[in-house]
TILOGU-364638 format. One record per residue (C-alpha): residue number from 0; chain; x, y, z. Coordinates in steps of 0.1 Angstrom, whole numbers, plus 5000, padded with zeros to 4 digits. Layout:
# TILOGU-364638
   num   chaine     px     py     pz
   NUM        A      X      Y      Z
...
END
This chain:
# TILOGU-364638
   num   chaine     px     py     pz
     0        A   2612   4402   6614
     1        A   2599   4431   6627
     2        A   2560   4437   6615
     3        A   2555   4464   6594
     4        A   2544   4505   6608
     5        A   2509   4507   6619
     6        A   2487   4537   6607
     7        A   2464   4533   6631
     8        A   2491   4540   6659
     9        A   2482   4574   6662
    10        A   2446   4564   6672
    11        A   2462   4546   6699
    12        A   2459   4576   6730
    13        A   2420   4578   6727
    14        A   2416   4541   6727
    15        A   2441   4544   6760
    16        A   2420   4571   6769
    17        A   2387   4550   6767
    18        A   2399   4515   6778
    19        A   2412   4531   6813
    20        A   2379   4541   6820
    21        A   2347   4533   6825
    22        A   2323   4529   6794
    23        A   2303   4560   6788
    24        A   2276   4537   6784
    25        A   2269   4540   6820
    26        A   2263   4572   6822
    27        A   2229   4591   6819
    28        A   2224   4616   6792
    29        A   2226   4645   6815
    30        A   2260   4634   6830
    31        A   2269   4631   6793
    32        A   2258   4666   6786
    33        A   2277   4678   6817
    34        A   2309   4665   6802
    35        A   2299   4677   6771
    36        A   2291   4715   6785
    37        A   2326   4713   6805
    38        A   2345   4705   6773
    39        A   2327   4731   6755
    40        A   2336   4756   6784
    41        A   2371   4746   6783
    42        A   2373   4755   6751
    43        A   2358   4789   6751
    44        A   2385   4797   6780
    45        A   2414   4786   6759
    46        A   2398   4802   6729
    47        A   2402   4839   6754
    48        A   2438   4830   6765
    49        A   2443   4822   6721
    50        A   2432   4856   6717
    51        A   2450   4874   6746
    52        A   2478   4857   6734
    53        A   2487   4848   6770
    54        A   2511   4814   6767
    55        A   2511   4814   6808
    56        A   2475   4810   6808
    57        A   2472   4786   6772
    58        A   2495   4765   6787
    59        A   2475   4757   6819
    60        A   2448   4739   6794
    61        A   2475   4712   6778
    62        A   2491   4681   6797
    63        A   2527   4692   6803
    64        A   2541   4658   6808
    65        A   2564   4645   6787
    66        A   2532   4622   6773
    67        A   2511   4648   6763
    68        A   2513   4644   6720
    69        A   2506   4669   6693
    70        A   2502   4662   6659
    71        A   2507   4693   6635
    72        A   2493   4676   6598
    73        A   2524   4651   6596
    74        A   2548   4662   6621
    75        A   2546   4646   6656
    76        A   2560   4667   6690
    77        A   2560   4644   6721
    78        A   2560   4662   6757
    79        A   2545   4690   6768
    80        A   2579   4710   6772
    81        A   2588   4716   6736
    82        A   2551   4717   6729
    83        A   2552   4750   6752
    84        A   2584   4761   6736
    85        A   2558   4764   6702
    86        A   2526   4780   6721
    87        A   2560   4808   6733
    88        A   2570   4812   6701
    89        A   2538   4814   6682
    90        A   2520   4840   6708
    91        A   2548   4864   6712
    92        A   2553   4863   6673
    93        A   2516   4869   6667
    94        A   2499   4891   6690
    95        A   2476   4906   6667
    96        A   2460   4872   6654
    97        A   2427   4866   6665
    98        A   2412   4832   6665
    99        A   2374   4825   6661
   100        A   2366   4786   6673
   101        A   2337   4765   6664
   102        A   2333   4732   6683
   103        A   2317   4707   6657
   104        A   2314   4681   6677
   105        A   2316   4665   6711
   106        A   2322   4628   6722
   107        A   2322   4621   6758
   108        A   2340   4587   6763
   109        A   2337   4586   6805
   110        A   2330   4613   6835
   111        A   2365   4621   6827
   112        A   2371   4617   6794
   113        A   2362   4632   6761
   114        A   2377   4645   6730
   115        A   2362   4677   6710
   116        A   2364   4686   6675
   117        A   2372   4725   6660
   118        A   2371   4744   6632
   119        A   2392   4773   6640
   120        A   2397   4807   6616
   121        A   2420   4829   6618
   122        A   2429   4866   6614
   123        A   2466   4855   6606
   124        A   2469   4865   6565
   125        A   2501   4839   6570
   126        A   2482   4811   6586
   127        A   2459   4788   6566
   128        A   2423   4786   6573
   129        A   2405   4765   6584
   130        A   2422   4749   6608
   131        A   2412   4715   6617
   132        A   2415   4702   6653
   133        A   2404   4675   6673
   134        A   2416   4674   6711
   135        A   2415   4646   6732
   136        A   2406   4658   6771
   137        A   2411   4639   6804
   138        A   2396   4652   6838
   139        A   2425   4650   6861
   140        A   2426   4641   6901
   141        A   2425   4680   6904
   142        A   2391   4680   6890
   143        A   2405   4705   6862
   144        A   2402   4693   6819
   145        A   2429   4692   6804
   146        A   2445   4685   6769
   147        A   2465   4652   6766
   148        A   2465   4648   6727
   149        A   2458   4676   6698
   150        A   2460   4672   6667
   151        A   2459   4699   6636
   152        A   2455   4699   6597
   153        A   2449   4731   6571
   154        A   2444   4731   6537
   155        A   2476   4727   6522
   156        A   2496   4707   6542
   157        A   2525   4692   6531
   158        A   2525   4649   6523
   159        A   2539   4629   6551
   160        A   2573   4617   6546
   161        A   2576   4582   6527
   162        A   2577   4553   6549
   163        A   2615   4541   6560
   164        A   2617   4513   6537
   165        A   2626   4488   6566
   166        A   2586   4496   6578
   167        A   2568   4485   6548
   168        A   2588   4461   6530
   169        A   2579   4428   6516
   170        A   2594   4398   6541
   171        A   2612   4392   6507
   172        A   2633   4425   6506
   173        A   2641   4423   6544
   174        A   2655   4389   6539
   175        A   2672   4405   6514
   176        A   2681   4432   6532
   177        A   2691   4416   6562
   178        A   2714   4393   6537
   179        A   2735   4424   6523
   180        A   2744   4438   6560
   181        A   2762   4406   6564
END
């Protein structure tokens, strides 16, 4: 029997980032403040690129690998290449949109890992506001901070699809289904 799906799997990238890096408790307050300031500076620079609608510059702030994950309300996009296509499409279609992004909080996980929580207001009347964003950032060997996971939601997000019955059924229901499959 396959165990039921677990909703905590969306937290897996954060847990992995924390598990693969030294504990933030080994950092002193000054080092944590330096990391938080760097993450905020990345956020500010990304906001400038977004308001310039420079998709190529925007994408330099994101991990382009197949491991990149973007969650938009209840939709999951895996892979930097797919995200790049969405980003180019959005910014070419709405060049007049202005974004105002406010940092609500940062959390330093290690010298090379942090996350930031944001609130974005958009001048686009077709876009719901506010947009609430959580980003997990990792500092690469090249010294650059990149977003490796992003989740966004906003008022009016579509409800998630109902779970597949094979992932949420009781053992008895699964056994009965297996009996009908032959």
